[in-house]
C-alpha positions as CSV (number, residue, x, y, z in Angstrom):
1,M,91.7,126.0,82.1
2,T,93.0,127.2,85.4
3,K,95.9,129.5,85.7
4,C,99.1,129.2,87.4
5,K,99.6,131.6,90.2
6,I,102.9,133.0,91.4
7,I,102.9,134.3,95.1
8,D,105.5,135.3,97.6
9,I,106.7,132.1,99.7
10,P,104.3,132.2,102.7
11,T,106.1,133.1,105.9
12,K,105.3,129.7,107.5
13,M,107.2,128.0,104.6
14,E,110.2,130.2,104.6
15,K,112.0,128.1,107.1
16,F,112.1,125.2,104.3
17,Y,112.5,127.5,101.2
18,G,113.7,130.8,102.2
19,K,112.3,133.9,100.8
20,G,111.2,134.2,97.3
21,K,108.4,133.2,95.0
22,M,106.4,130.0,94.8
23,L,104.5,128.8,92.1
24,H,100.9,127.2,92.6
25,P,100.7,125.3,89.5
26,S,97.7,124.4,87.4
27,I,96.4,120.9,86.9
28,E,96.7,121.5,83.3
29,E,100.3,122.4,83.5
30,I,101.2,119.2,85.5
31,E,99.1,117.0,83.3
32,E,101.2,118.2,80.2
33,L,104.6,117.4,81.9
34,V,103.2,114.0,83.1
35,K,102.5,113.3,79.4
36,T,106.4,113.6,78.7
37,I,107.3,110.7,81.0
38,P,108.1,107.6,78.9
39,K,107.1,104.0,79.4
40,G,109.4,102.3,81.6
41,F,110.3,105.2,83.7
42,V,108.8,107.0,86.8
43,A,109.2,110.6,88.1
44,T,108.7,112.0,91.5
45,I,106.6,114.7,92.5
46,D,109.5,116.7,93.5
47,A,110.9,116.3,90.0
48,L,107.7,117.7,88.5
49,A,107.7,120.5,91.0
50,K,111.3,121.5,90.2
51,R,110.8,121.6,86.5
52,L,107.6,123.7,86.9
53,A,109.6,126.2,89.1
54,K,112.4,126.5,86.4
55,D,109.6,127.1,83.5
56,F,107.9,129.8,85.5
57,G,111.1,131.3,87.0
58,T,110.1,130.9,90.6
59,D,112.1,129.7,93.5
60,V,109.9,126.6,94.3
61,T,106.6,125.2,93.3
62,C,104.3,124.2,96.2
63,P,104.7,120.5,96.6
64,M,101.3,119.9,98.4
65,R,99.6,121.4,95.3
66,T,101.7,119.4,92.9
67,G,100.8,116.1,94.8
68,N,97.3,116.9,95.2
69,A,97.0,117.8,91.4
70,I,98.5,114.1,90.5
71,K,95.9,112.7,92.9
72,K,93.1,114.7,91.0
73,I,94.3,113.7,87.6
74,S,94.2,110.1,88.8
75,E,90.7,110.4,90.5
76,R,89.4,112.1,87.4
77,Y,89.2,108.6,85.7
78,S,87.1,105.6,86.7
79,N,88.6,102.1,86.2
80,D,86.3,102.1,83.0
81,N,87.6,105.5,81.6
82,I,91.4,105.7,82.2
83,D,93.1,108.1,79.9
84,L,96.2,106.3,78.8
85,K,97.7,109.5,77.4
86,T,98.2,110.9,80.8
87,P,100.4,108.3,82.5
88,F,99.6,109.6,85.9
89,W,100.6,106.1,87.4
90,R,104.2,107.0,86.5
91,V,104.4,109.7,89.2
92,I,105.5,108.6,92.6
93,R,106.3,110.1,95.9
94,S,110.1,111.0,96.6
95,D,110.2,108.3,99.0
96,K,109.3,106.0,96.0
97,M,105.9,105.1,97.3
98,I,103.0,105.1,94.8
99,I,100.6,107.8,95.5
100,K,97.4,106.8,97.4
101,S,94.3,107.5,95.2
102,K,91.1,105.9,94.3
103,N,93.0,104.3,91.4
104,F,95.7,103.0,93.6
105,D,95.3,99.3,92.5
106,F,95.3,100.4,88.8
107,C,98.4,102.5,89.2
108,A,100.3,99.6,90.9
109,S,99.3,97.2,88.2
110,K,100.4,99.7,85.5
111,I,103.7,100.2,87.0
112,E,104.3,96.5,87.6
113,D,103.4,95.9,83.8
114,E,106.0,98.3,82.9
115,G,108.7,96.2,84.7
116,F,108.8,97.7,88.1
117,K,109.1,95.4,91.2
118,L,106.7,96.4,93.9
119,L,107.6,96.2,97.4
120,F,104.5,95.9,99.9
121,T,104.8,97.5,103.2
122,K,102.9,96.4,106.4
123,S,100.6,99.2,106.2
124,G,99.5,98.3,102.7
125,A,101.5,100.9,100.9
126,I,103.5,99.9,97.9
127,K,107.1,101.1,97.3
128,L,108.9,100.8,94.0
129,D,112.1,98.9,93.8
130,V,113.6,101.4,91.3
131,N,117.3,102.6,90.6
132,G,118.4,106.0,89.1
133,N,118.5,104.9,85.4
134,R,114.7,104.3,85.6
135,M,114.0,107.7,87.1
136,F,112.8,110.3,84.6
137,F,114.1,113.8,85.1
138,F,112.6,116.7,83.3
């Protein structure tokens, strides 16, 4: 199990977050939070990051590390070996787009099975047609 790491917010990121502490979360911590997202709801990477920052007493959680961890969790499973206890498909980007990963089609299918309408962009990305009452906040 990897450990979460707390660092000073890097100078180059201070213009976005100010001075303070930043959490570099572990994949395991993120995975545990993802398991709490109920069927029929989705959560954003940003919501995950805010909850982790609160839990660890930091000013912010690194959004890139959080998003990359979700992608790694998704890609850990092949289509033959999906861990349905970790509903990684229920985590979307803040712009309501499905996260691109090796299991992109699987994620889109699972989200659609849970009653979400999918909107297809010209570039092949998929955006969810979701309102606030189906968004999960930790």
